[in-house]
N, C-alpha and C positions, 0 to 999 in steps of 0.2 A: 753574579750568578744570575742565569734565567728562572722569571717564576712561576708559576702549572700557567698561570696564563697565554703568557708568551710561545714559552715549548706547545701548548696544543692550537697555538693561533692560526696555522695554516687552516688544520684542520672545524675551528670552531667560524671560519671566516666561509669557507667553502658548504658549510648550511645549511642546507634555507629550512629545518627541522629546528635543531637544535638550539634556544637562545642562553646567553652564556651573555653574564654580569660581575666581571668580576669588583668580589668588594673590602674594601680596609677593614682592621680592627674597629674601626670605632663606626662601620655601615654606612662610609658613603661609596660611590661607586671611582669604580679607577678607570674599568676597563668596560667594553662591549664591546660583541664580534658584530659581525654587518646584517646577522638578519634581525638580532635585541634590538639596533638601531633601527631598522628597518619596520618593525613592529609598534616599536614604539613612538615611532614620526616624528627623531629626532636625529643631530649627529653626534657621535659619539666623544665632539669636543660640549658638545652641550648639557650631554648628558655623565659625564666625569665633571664627580664633585657631588651631587644630588643622591643626597638620605634614596637609597634606599626605599625608607614608608612611603619620603615619593612619590614615590615609581606606581603604586596602588592602591587600590580602595582605601576608608579610614576604616572597615569592616576587619582587611588581614590587618592593620596596622601594627597589630597587637603579634598576626603569625609574624612575620615578618622582623620584629622588635623579635624575638622568640630564638629567631635563628640569628638573627646577628648578635644573639646574648649566647649561639653554643648550646640553646638550654633543647634548641632541633633542629635536624640536619631535612627535612623533608613538607611539602604541604606543596595545595595546591592557591592559587595567590589569581589576585585579579587585577589585573594591571591595567594602569590607566594607556593611554599615547593622548596626544594633543588633541585628536576628534572623543575621548573621553569613552569613547565609548570602551566600556571595558570588556578585554582575557582575558581568559583561567588561563594559568601554566602549573604543570602538573615538575616543581621547582624540586634538586638535590645540592642540597649545598657540600665543595668536594673542602675540605679542610685543611690548608697552610700556614705558613708562620705569616705571613701579613695578613691574613682575614683568610680568606676564603673565596672559594666560582662556585658561583650558584647556574647548575646546570638547569634549563627548563622547556621539553616540552606539551603541547597537548596536549589533557588529559587524555588518554583511553577512552573509559569506564564512561566514557555519554559513547560512544564509538558503538561501544562493544551495544552496551543499548539496544542504540536503534539498531545492529543489526538483532538481538532480540525478541523489538518489536517486528521485524522484517518475517524473523525464522516466527513468529508468530503466527501472524498476518498469513502466510505462507503455510502454513498450515492447519489455519479457521478456513483461506479459500479450498485445499485438500478436502474439509470434510462437506464442504455446502456442492462443492463437485462430485463428491459421494452419495449425498444428499439427492442432487436436482437426477443423476443417473439415475437412482434407487427409484427415484417418480415417476421420473418417462419409462423405465421397465413397468413398476404397476398400472402405468395408466395404459402402458401399449396394449400387456395384457386383456385388462379391461375392456378397451377396444374390440378385442379378436373374439370375447367370451360376447362380446354386443351381438356383432359380424355374426357369430357363428349357432348364437340364441332367435335370432333374427335375421335367418337365409330367404326364409320363403316370399319376407317383404321383397328382396332384388327379386329372386325367379318372378313371384306376382309383379312386377312392376318392369323385368321383358319380358317375358310373355304377356300378359293383361295390363297396360298402361291406364290402371285406374288402382286411385288409394282406396285403403282398403281403409281410410277411417274416416274419409270428410262426401265418399265416395266421385268424387271428380277425378273428370279422364284427364288422358298427356296426349298432344297431338301434335304431333310436328311441324304444323303451318302456326298454332294459336298454345301452344304449351298446356299447363290447365286448368282444364275447364268443362262446368257443371257435366252432368251426366246428360239431363236436360236440354239445354244447349247443342250436344252436339251430337244426341239421335234424333234434332226437327233436322239438326241441318245437313243430315252426310243422311236419315232415312231409306230414302231411295238406295243407298250403297250397299244398307246395308241385309239380308238373309234374316228373313224372320220362320221363322219356327216356336214348339214348346215345348217349355222342361217336359223331364218322364211327370212328375206332381200333375200337371199344368194341361198333359194332354189327357191321363187319365181321366178328368173331372169333365173334359170335355167329352173324356168315349163315356161317362158312364153318364150325364147328363143327354 
């Protein structure tokens, strides 16, 4: 009579994800598929006969014993390959008359947590992007308001290139310079006249 492990062997050996260990009623490994042998870094011949408890970490031996005893059918066990770097498998025991077939896969939950973390991070980035856009619009509005309230500065600079704060004048050749220096240097090119109030004083005097 073909055992459960033997009947599933072609499928199990073709799978790179499913790790299968056939375990007898005494808790000893009686067969493994290729994926399990590769991950445990041993040949099938080396694994056959080993107690299941010898393939897991010390903290997981009690859980492995419960599976062997039939008091538990599923668990997440940390398996130890020859390089001693433990790896987790979410295992399920399929019972049969000679023992059980232990099927294991990498736990899905950690990957779901990573997906949740990525989703939360993406949401945070979206919130930050919206906030940056709002701040940009706010600053643009403030700049526009500032420019509109100081329009006369731009007009004065275009028509009369003199700073209304420090009194310096702007020339193409020298840039911003003191008004006195400009007048001294360019006096012969300037037309001279009186403003209205000074003209009245001159006439009244």
